N, C-alpha and C positions, 0 to 999 in steps of 0.2 A: 490640051494637057502641059503646064508650065516645068523647066523642066530647075528643079535646085542646084547646086552645087557646092559642098561643105567643107568645112576639117570640126575636124571636137576634141576636147583638149583638156586634160585631166586640171581641176580647178583644183591647184592647188594653191592656193586662200579661203578655198574652202574652211568657216568653224562655227558653224553646228551646221544639223541632221535637212536645214531649211532650203537651206542654201547648195546649188544645184553639183553634185560629184564631175560634172563632164563642164564645159562653153567652148564655145567656136562659133565663125560666121558664115553665113551663107551667103550667094549672089543666086541674083535671080536670072535665066534668061529671055534674055530681051528689056530690063530695066538695068539703073542705077542702084537699086536704090540696096539697101543690105540686111541684111533679117541676121535677128542672133536665136545664136538657140542655145538650147538647156537642157540638159540629159539626169535621170537618175537613175541611181540601180534602187529594182527593188527585184520582190523574188511576188510567189502568187502563194497563197492559201496550196496550192496544195505542189510545195517546190524548185517551182520553175524558175529562173532568176533573169531578168529580163532589165529593157532602158525606157526609161517613162521622157517624153519630152516634149519643151514649146519652141515655135518657133515665132519670133514674132520681129516687128519693127525695130535699129536697130535706136537704142537709148543712145537718147541725144540731148546735154545739156546748153539750160538757155540762157541765148548772152548774157550776160547783165546788164543791165540797163545803166543804172545808178553805185556812183561807188557803196563805201558806208559808213563815211566823210559825207557823199553829196543824201541821204538817206536819214543822215541821224541829222544837220542843216534843215535837211525840210521838215520833220517830227519840230523837234524846235522855233523854228519858226510856225508849222498850225497850233504846237502852244501861247503861242502870244493871239492868235484870237480865240478863245477861249471867252467867256464871263463864266467867276470862278466865285464877283461878287463878292473878293478879293479889289480892296483899293489899291493895289499897287499888282 
């Protein structure tokens, strides 16, 4: 069984109830992969309070390969190929 070690912190940036009450990161023993933890405070039907949580691979933004200006230049160039029947 793989051992996980991590920490949870109060989510200071929470703006709605769908966002987690606590967030954190954990390490998986024997791996360099970081996992993110999200936890929500809940209460059962009979009044018992508990934490519900998820553990998943840490989100990493994809690197942008083109700048917004390059994207506009590409889009404008592609528009020149459109045959809309206009004489200009």
